[in-house]
C-alpha positions as CSV (number, residue, x, y, z in Angstrom):
1,L,-8.8,-37.4,-4.0
2,A,-12.6,-37.3,-3.9
3,E,-12.5,-33.5,-3.6
4,S,-10.1,-33.3,-6.5
5,A,-12.4,-35.5,-8.6
6,R,-15.4,-33.4,-7.7
7,V,-13.6,-30.2,-8.7
8,A,-12.4,-31.7,-11.9
9,A,-15.9,-32.9,-12.8
10,E,-17.5,-29.5,-12.1
11,Y,-14.8,-27.8,-14.1
12,D,-15.5,-30.1,-17.1
13,A,-19.2,-29.5,-16.8
14,E,-18.7,-25.8,-16.7
15,E,-16.3,-25.9,-19.6
16,N,-18.9,-27.7,-21.8
17,R,-21.5,-25.0,-21.0
18,V,-19.2,-22.1,-22.2
19,E,-19.9,-21.2,-25.8
20,D,-17.1,-20.7,-28.2
21,G,-18.2,-17.1,-29.0
22,E,-18.2,-16.0,-25.5
23,S,-14.6,-14.8,-25.6
24,N,-15.1,-11.4,-27.4
25,Q,-12.3,-8.9,-28.1
26,A,-12.8,-7.1,-24.8
27,D,-12.6,-10.3,-22.8
28,L,-9.5,-11.3,-24.8
29,Q,-7.7,-8.1,-23.9
30,D,-8.8,-8.6,-20.3
31,R,-7.4,-12.2,-20.4
32,Q,-4.1,-11.1,-21.7
33,A,-3.7,-9.0,-18.5
34,L,-3.8,-12.1,-16.3
35,R,-0.3,-13.4,-16.7
36,R,1.8,-16.0,-15.0
37,V,4.7,-14.8,-12.9
38,S,7.7,-17.1,-13.3
39,G,10.0,-18.4,-10.6
40,L,7.4,-18.8,-7.9
41,S,6.9,-22.5,-7.9
42,T,8.3,-24.2,-4.8
43,E,7.2,-27.8,-5.6
44,L,9.2,-30.4,-3.9
45,E,11.8,-32.1,-6.0
46,D,14.1,-35.2,-5.7
47,V,11.9,-37.1,-3.2
48,S,10.2,-40.5,-3.6
49,D,6.5,-40.9,-3.8
50,A,6.4,-42.2,-0.3
51,E,8.4,-39.3,1.0
52,Y,6.2,-36.8,-1.0
53,R,3.0,-38.2,0.5
54,Q,4.6,-37.9,3.9
55,L,5.9,-34.3,3.4
56,R,3.1,-33.1,1.2
57,L,2.4,-29.3,1.8
58,E,-0.8,-27.4,1.2
59,K,-0.6,-26.4,-2.5
60,V,-1.5,-22.8,-3.2
61,V,-2.0,-20.5,-6.3
62,L,-1.3,-16.9,-5.6
63,V,-3.3,-14.1,-7.2
64,G,-2.5,-10.4,-7.2
65,V,-4.2,-7.3,-8.6
66,W,-1.8,-4.7,-10.1
67,T,-3.5,-1.3,-9.7
68,E,-0.5,1.1,-9.5
69,G,3.3,1.2,-9.7
70,T,5.4,-0.8,-12.2
71,S,5.1,-4.4,-13.2
72,Q,8.3,-5.1,-11.2
73,D,6.5,-3.6,-8.1
74,A,3.6,-6.0,-8.7
75,E,5.9,-9.0,-9.1
76,N,7.9,-8.1,-5.9
77,S,4.7,-7.9,-4.0
78,L,3.6,-11.4,-5.3
79,K,7.1,-12.8,-4.5
80,E,6.8,-11.5,-0.9
81,L,3.3,-13.2,-0.8
82,A,5.1,-16.4,-1.9
83,A,7.6,-16.1,0.9
84,L,4.7,-15.6,3.4
85,A,2.9,-18.7,2.0
86,E,6.0,-20.8,2.3
87,T,6.5,-19.5,5.9
88,A,3.0,-20.7,6.6
89,G,3.9,-24.1,5.4
90,S,2.5,-24.3,1.9
91,E,3.9,-25.1,-1.5
92,V,3.4,-22.4,-4.1
93,M,2.3,-23.9,-7.5
94,A,1.8,-20.7,-9.5
95,G,1.4,-17.0,-9.3
96,L,-0.9,-14.9,-11.4
97,I,-1.1,-11.1,-11.7
98,Q,-4.3,-9.2,-13.0
99,R,-3.8,-5.7,-14.4
100,R,-6.8,-3.6,-13.4
101,D,-7.5,0.0,-12.4
102,K,-8.9,-1.3,-9.1
103,A,-9.8,-4.6,-7.6
104,D,-13.2,-6.0,-8.7
105,P,-15.6,-5.5,-5.8
106,A,-17.3,-8.8,-6.4
107,T,-14.5,-11.3,-7.2
108,F,-11.3,-9.2,-6.6
109,I,-9.9,-10.2,-10.1
110,G,-13.1,-9.8,-12.2
111,S,-15.6,-12.4,-13.3
112,G,-13.9,-13.0,-16.6
113,K,-10.8,-14.1,-14.8
114,V,-12.3,-16.5,-12.3
115,L,-12.5,-19.4,-14.8
116,E,-8.9,-19.0,-15.7
117,L,-8.0,-19.0,-12.1
118,R,-10.0,-22.2,-11.6
119,E,-8.2,-23.7,-14.6
120,A,-4.9,-22.9,-12.9
121,V,-6.2,-24.5,-9.6
122,V,-7.3,-27.7,-11.4
123,N,-4.1,-27.9,-13.5
124,T,-1.8,-27.6,-10.5
125,G,-3.9,-29.6,-8.1
126,A,-4.0,-26.6,-5.7
127,D,-5.9,-26.8,-2.5
128,T,-6.0,-23.0,-1.8
129,V,-6.0,-19.6,-3.5
130,V,-4.2,-16.8,-1.8
131,C,-5.1,-13.3,-2.7
132,D,-2.5,-10.4,-2.4
133,G,-4.8,-8.0,-0.6
134,E,-7.6,-8.0,1.9
135,L,-10.8,-9.4,0.6
136,S,-14.2,-8.2,1.7
137,P,-16.7,-10.8,3.0
138,A,-18.6,-10.7,-0.4
139,Q,-15.3,-11.0,-2.4
140,L,-14.3,-14.0,-0.3
141,R,-17.7,-15.7,-0.6
142,N,-17.9,-15.2,-4.4
143,L,-14.4,-16.1,-5.2
144,E,-14.5,-19.2,-3.1
145,G,-17.8,-20.3,-4.6
146,K,-16.4,-20.0,-8.2
147,A,-12.9,-21.3,-7.6
148,K,-14.3,-24.3,-5.7
149,V,-11.4,-24.4,-3.3
150,K,-10.5,-22.6,-0.1
151,V,-9.6,-18.8,-0.6
152,I,-7.7,-16.7,1.9
153,D,-6.3,-13.2,1.7
154,R,-3.0,-11.7,2.7
155,T,-4.3,-10.7,6.1
156,A,-5.5,-14.2,7.0
157,L,-2.1,-15.6,5.8
158,I,-0.1,-13.2,8.1
159,L,-2.5,-14.0,11.0
160,D,-1.8,-17.7,10.4
161,I,1.9,-17.2,10.5
162,F,1.6,-15.3,13.8
163,A,-0.6,-18.1,15.2
164,Q,2.2,-20.6,14.4
165,H,5.0,-18.4,15.9
166,A,3.4,-17.0,19.0
167,K,5.1,-18.6,22.0
168,S,4.4,-16.6,25.1
169,R,1.0,-16.3,26.8
170,E,0.8,-12.7,25.8
171,G,1.8,-13.4,22.2
172,K,-0.9,-16.2,21.9
173,A,-3.6,-13.9,23.3
174,Q,-2.7,-11.0,21.0
175,V,-2.8,-13.3,17.9
176,E,-6.1,-14.9,19.0
177,L,-7.7,-11.5,19.5
178,A,-6.4,-10.3,16.1
179,Q,-7.8,-13.5,14.4
180,M,-11.2,-13.0,16.0
181,T,-11.3,-9.4,15.1
182,Y,-10.6,-10.3,11.5
183,L,-13.0,-13.2,11.4
184,L,-16.0,-11.7,13.1
185,P,-17.3,-9.6,10.1
186,R,-16.5,-12.5,7.7
187,L,-18.5,-15.3,9.3
188,R,-21.1,-15.2,6.5
189,G,-18.3,-14.8,3.9
190,W,-16.5,-18.0,4.9
191,G,-19.5,-20.1,4.2
192,D,-19.1,-23.9,4.2
193,S,-15.3,-23.6,4.3
194,L,-15.4,-22.7,8.0
195,S,-15.5,-26.4,8.7
196,R,-11.7,-26.4,8.3
197,Q,-10.7,-28.1,11.4
198,A,-8.4,-30.3,9.4
199,G,-6.0,-27.3,9.4
200,G,-4.0,-25.6,6.7
201,I,-3.0,-22.0,6.2
202,G,-5.7,-19.6,7.4
203,G,-7.1,-22.3,9.6
204,R,-4.7,-22.4,12.5
205,G,-4.9,-20.8,15.9
206,P,-7.3,-21.2,18.8
207,G,-11.0,-20.6,18.8
208,E,-12.2,-21.9,15.4
209,T,-14.4,-24.8,16.4
210,K,-17.8,-23.0,16.8
211,I,-16.7,-19.5,15.7
212,E,-19.0,-19.5,12.7
213,T,-22.3,-20.0,14.6
214,D,-21.9,-18.0,17.8
215,R,-21.1,-14.2,17.5
216,R,-21.9,-13.7,21.1
217,R,-19.4,-16.2,22.3
218,I,-16.7,-14.6,20.0
219,N,-17.4,-11.1,21.4
220,D,-17.3,-12.6,25.0
221,K,-14.0,-14.3,24.1
222,M,-12.6,-11.0,22.6
223,A,-13.6,-9.1,25.7
224,K,-11.8,-11.7,27.9
225,L,-8.7,-11.6,25.7
226,R,-8.6,-7.8,25.9
227,R,-8.7,-8.0,29.8
228,E,-5.9,-10.5,29.8
229,I,-3.8,-8.4,27.4
230,K,-4.4,-5.4,29.6
231,E,-3.2,-7.2,32.7
232,M,0.0,-8.3,30.9
233,K,0.4,-4.8,29.6
234,T,0.4,-3.5,33.1
235,S,3.4,-5.8,34.0
236,R,5.2,-4.7,30.9
237,D,4.5,-1.0,31.6
238,T,5.8,-1.5,35.2
239,K,9.1,-2.8,33.9
240,R,9.3,0.0,31.4
241,Q,8.5,2.7,34.0
242,E,11.2,1.2,36.3
243,R,13.8,1.6,33.6
244,R,12.6,5.2,32.9
245,R,12.7,5.9,36.6
246,N,16.3,4.9,36.7
247,N,17.0,6.9,33.5
248,I,18.2,3.9,31.6
249,P,18.1,4.7,27.9
250,S,16.2,2.3,25.7
251,V,17.0,1.3,22.1
252,A,14.4,-0.6,20.0
253,I,15.6,-2.7,17.0
254,A,12.8,-2.5,14.5
255,G,12.6,-3.3,10.7
256,Y,11.0,-5.3,8.1
257,T,10.5,-9.0,8.8
258,N,13.5,-11.2,8.0
259,A,15.8,-8.2,7.7
260,G,18.1,-9.5,10.4
261,K,16.9,-7.9,13.7
262,S,17.3,-10.9,15.9
263,S,20.8,-11.6,14.3
264,L,21.8,-8.1,15.2
265,M,20.4,-8.4,18.7
266,N,22.4,-11.6,19.2
267,R,25.6,-9.9,17.9
268,L,25.1,-7.0,20.3
269,T,24.0,-8.9,23.5
270,D,24.4,-12.6,23.1
271,A,20.7,-12.8,23.8
272,G,20.1,-16.1,22.2
273,V,17.1,-14.9,20.3
274,L,15.7,-17.4,17.7
275,V,17.3,-16.7,14.3
276,E,15.6,-18.3,11.4
277,N,15.4,-17.6,7.6
278,A,11.7,-17.1,7.9
279,L,9.2,-14.3,8.1
280,F,8.0,-13.3,11.6
281,A,10.2,-15.8,13.3
282,T,10.3,-13.5,16.3
283,L,7.0,-12.3,17.8
284,D,7.7,-12.0,21.6
285,P,9.9,-8.9,22.3
286,T,13.3,-9.6,24.0
287,V,14.7,-6.9,26.2
288,R,18.3,-7.1,27.3
289,K,20.6,-4.7,29.2
290,T,24.0,-3.9,27.8
291,T,26.8,-1.5,28.6
292,S,28.4,1.2,26.5
293,A,32.1,1.6,25.9
294,D,32.2,4.4,28.6
295,G,30.2,2.2,31.2
296,R,26.7,3.5,30.7
297,I,23.8,0.9,30.9
298,Y,21.1,0.9,28.3
299,T,18.5,-1.6,27.1
300,L,18.1,-3.2,23.6
301,S,14.7,-4.7,22.5
302,D,14.1,-6.9,19.6
303,T,10.5,-6.5,18.3
304,V,8.1,-8.1,15.9
305,G,9.0,-7.6,12.3
306,F,6.9,-5.3,10.0
307,V,5.6,-6.0,6.6
308,R,3.8,-4.1,3.8
309,H,0.1,-3.7,4.6
310,L,0.6,-5.2,8.1
311,P,-3.0,-6.0,9.2
312,H,-4.6,-3.3,11.3
313,Q,-6.0,-6.1,13.5
314,L,-2.4,-7.0,14.4
315,I,-1.3,-3.5,15.1
316,E,-4.2,-3.1,17.5
317,A,-3.7,-6.5,19.2
318,F,0.1,-6.0,19.5
319,K,-0.1,-2.4,20.6
320,S,1.4,-3.2,24.1
321,T,4.3,-5.1,22.4
322,L,4.9,-2.3,19.9
323,E,5.2,0.2,22.7
324,E,8.7,-1.1,23.1
325,V,9.3,0.8,19.9
326,S,7.1,3.8,20.5
327,G,8.5,4.3,24.0
328,S,12.1,3.9,23.2
329,D,14.8,6.7,23.0
330,L,16.3,5.4,19.8
331,I,15.2,3.2,17.0
332,V,17.7,1.1,15.1
333,H,15.9,0.5,11.9
334,V,17.4,-2.7,10.3
335,V,17.1,-2.9,6.5
336,D,17.8,-5.8,4.2
337,G,20.4,-4.4,1.8
338,S,20.1,-7.4,-0.5
339,H,16.3,-7.0,-1.0
340,P,15.2,-5.9,-4.6
341,D,13.4,-2.8,-3.2
342,P,14.7,-1.9,0.3
343,Q,13.4,1.6,0.0
344,E,9.8,0.3,-0.2
345,Q,10.5,-1.8,3.0
346,I,11.8,1.3,4.7
347,R,8.6,3.2,3.8
348,A,6.4,0.3,5.1
349,V,8.3,0.2,8.4
350,R,8.2,3.9,8.9
351,G,4.4,3.9,8.2
352,V,3.8,1.5,11.1
353,I,6.1,3.4,13.4
354,N,4.3,6.6,12.7
355,E,0.9,4.8,13.3
356,I,2.0,3.6,16.7
357,G,3.3,7.1,17.7
358,G,7.1,6.7,17.1
359,G,7.6,9.0,14.2
360,E,9.5,11.6,16.2
361,I,12.0,9.2,17.8
362,A,15.7,9.4,16.7
363,E,16.5,6.8,14.0
364,I,19.5,5.0,12.8
365,I,19.3,3.1,9.5
366,A,21.3,-0.2,9.9
367,I,21.8,-1.8,6.4
368,N,22.2,-5.5,7.0
369,K,23.6,-8.2,4.6
370,A,26.4,-6.0,3.3
371,D,28.4,-9.1,2.6
372,I,25.9,-10.3,0.0
373,A,24.2,-7.2,-1.2
374,P,25.4,-5.4,-4.4
375,P,27.9,-2.7,-3.4
376,E,26.2,-0.1,-5.6
377,K,22.9,-0.7,-3.8
378,I,24.5,-0.3,-0.4
379,M,26.2,2.9,-1.6
380,Q,22.9,4.2,-2.9
381,L,21.1,3.6,0.5
382,L,24.0,5.2,2.4
383,R,23.6,8.3,0.2
384,E,19.8,8.5,0.4
385,E,19.4,7.8,4.1
386,P,21.0,10.2,6.6
387,N,22.5,8.5,9.7
388,S,22.8,5.1,8.0
389,F,25.5,2.4,8.4
390,A,26.2,-0.8,6.6
391,F,27.0,-4.0,8.4
392,S,26.7,-7.8,8.2
393,A,25.2,-9.6,11.2
394,R,26.6,-12.8,9.8
395,T,30.2,-11.8,9.4
396,G,30.4,-9.0,11.9
397,F,31.5,-6.4,9.3
398,G,30.6,-2.9,10.4
399,I,29.3,-3.9,13.9
400,E,31.8,-1.8,15.8
401,T,31.0,1.3,13.8
402,L,27.2,0.7,14.2
403,V,27.6,0.2,18.0
404,A,29.6,3.4,18.3
405,A,26.8,5.2,16.4
406,I,24.1,3.8,18.7
407,E,26.0,4.8,21.8
408,S,26.7,8.3,20.5
409,S,23.0,8.7,19.9
410,L,21.9,7.7,23.4
411,P,20.4,10.6,25.4
412,R,23.0,12.2,27.5
413,P,22.7,13.1,31.2
414,R,22.6,16.8,31.7
415,V,23.5,17.8,35.3
416,E,27.3,18.2,35.9
417,I,28.4,17.2,39.4
418,K,31.8,17.6,41.2
419,T,31.5,16.0,44.6
420,I,33.0,13.6,47.1
421,I,30.8,10.5,47.8
422,P,31.5,8.8,51.3
423,F,32.8,5.3,51.1
424,S,29.7,4.1,52.9
425,R,27.7,5.1,49.8
426,G,29.3,2.9,47.3
427,D,25.8,2.3,45.8
428,L,25.8,5.9,44.6
429,V,29.2,5.5,42.9
430,S,27.8,2.4,41.1
431,A,24.8,4.4,40.0
432,I,26.9,7.2,38.6
433,H,28.9,4.6,36.7
434,E,25.7,2.9,35.3
435,R,23.7,6.1,34.6
436,G,26.2,8.9,34.2
437,E,29.2,10.0,32.2
438,I,32.3,10.2,34.3
439,F,35.1,12.7,33.5
440,S,37.4,11.9,36.4
441,E,37.4,9.7,39.5
442,D,39.8,9.8,42.4
443,Y,40.0,8.2,45.9
444,L,40.5,10.6,48.8
445,P,40.7,9.9,52.6
446,E,37.1,11.1,53.0
447,G,35.6,9.3,50.0
448,T,35.4,9.1,46.2
449,S,35.9,12.3,44.3
450,I,33.9,12.3,41.1
451,H,33.4,14.8,38.3
452,A,30.6,13.6,36.0
453,L,27.3,14.2,34.2
454,V,24.2,12.6,35.7
455,D,20.5,12.8,35.3
456,G,18.4,15.1,37.4
457,S,17.0,12.5,39.8
458,L,20.5,11.2,40.6
459,A,21.9,14.6,41.0
460,K,19.1,15.4,43.5
461,I,20.0,12.4,45.7
462,I,23.7,13.4,45.6
463,E,22.9,17.0,46.5
464,N,20.9,15.8,49.6
465,L,24.1,14.1,50.9
466,K,25.6,17.5,51.6
């Protein structure tokens, strides 16, 4: 309350100092470009005062700069930012879009707009401003000084969500490294607001207590985290190499966050992966073995969701995790068919996949939520995207067709064998079933007669039996 009173008093004082003639024609045109985006308020309704105080969320005002594309593109981007803010545990009070050729280098939205932003902050009682872009240290410092409330950018918001959702030791270390990488050049920019130990979005995660005063300690901690992640990467690499050594094909389920990757994983394997209508609900990759209709074993991995402008710090920190995608034989790219602009999401995901070295891997486009998406949108995606299939993870529609497409896209063993395996080597018969493609199998007095396709390493072992 004291802070709100201080902000209100400063606002009144500033307002009194502004002369009536200050709003010239150029400024008026500029002001008209800053417009409110409807439908973004998520204020709590139908609760008592006591319940509201107990459930009170951090109140935020969203600000976007529209530099290219259509107005609908700009609004979609701000609505995605609203979903991110809600996932982080905040209450969106308003969303504002500023039309500019490029973001203002000093204040992101331009000095003439800062007072209007501050007016929106005071009128809504917001605690925080969230900018739809990555702010430079100077922009952060200037905007926070003029808005008189905490200011964070899209990158800090995504990092905060990752900090909340990381569960494994590796995931927590990766998020902490990404946070420190982001924060290090911004120590001066954060100013007084670094004393945010009370929490709130942009302030969660380990390592904040003395981070603003000790660069050396941050760098030491980052070096330690890199060593820990490298050690954990070794363990992950060992498991991946073991699967490759056994020629077990790997399928990575990738896609935009909240597209339904974990739901598909659960449908295909009963893996019990957390399914939540929230962004970045899954951070730690889940790898499960499954068997094709013809008896071949392959692995399915559910990976972290992607998003437009995924912070580079996260891509670097999560590189070992993302290798489940770049090291796979097939990528099942899950798309939310009900999203207003699924093609933009497809482009964003492919951009990250290319960045991590997976651009040449075979891809299946799996269009989810066919039960609620407009049929014409589904048909358009099926026409535009080769090797695409519509399904619903919720109802099970299209799952069988999708599974058949996945299995037919798996790499095939290349060496044809016609041999008799002694009964004493039942382990080899099992390996052929798991890793090969059997045409015929018969039991003879001297052993098991098999005609099959197998990989080269297994064919060599069988050849040495003779």
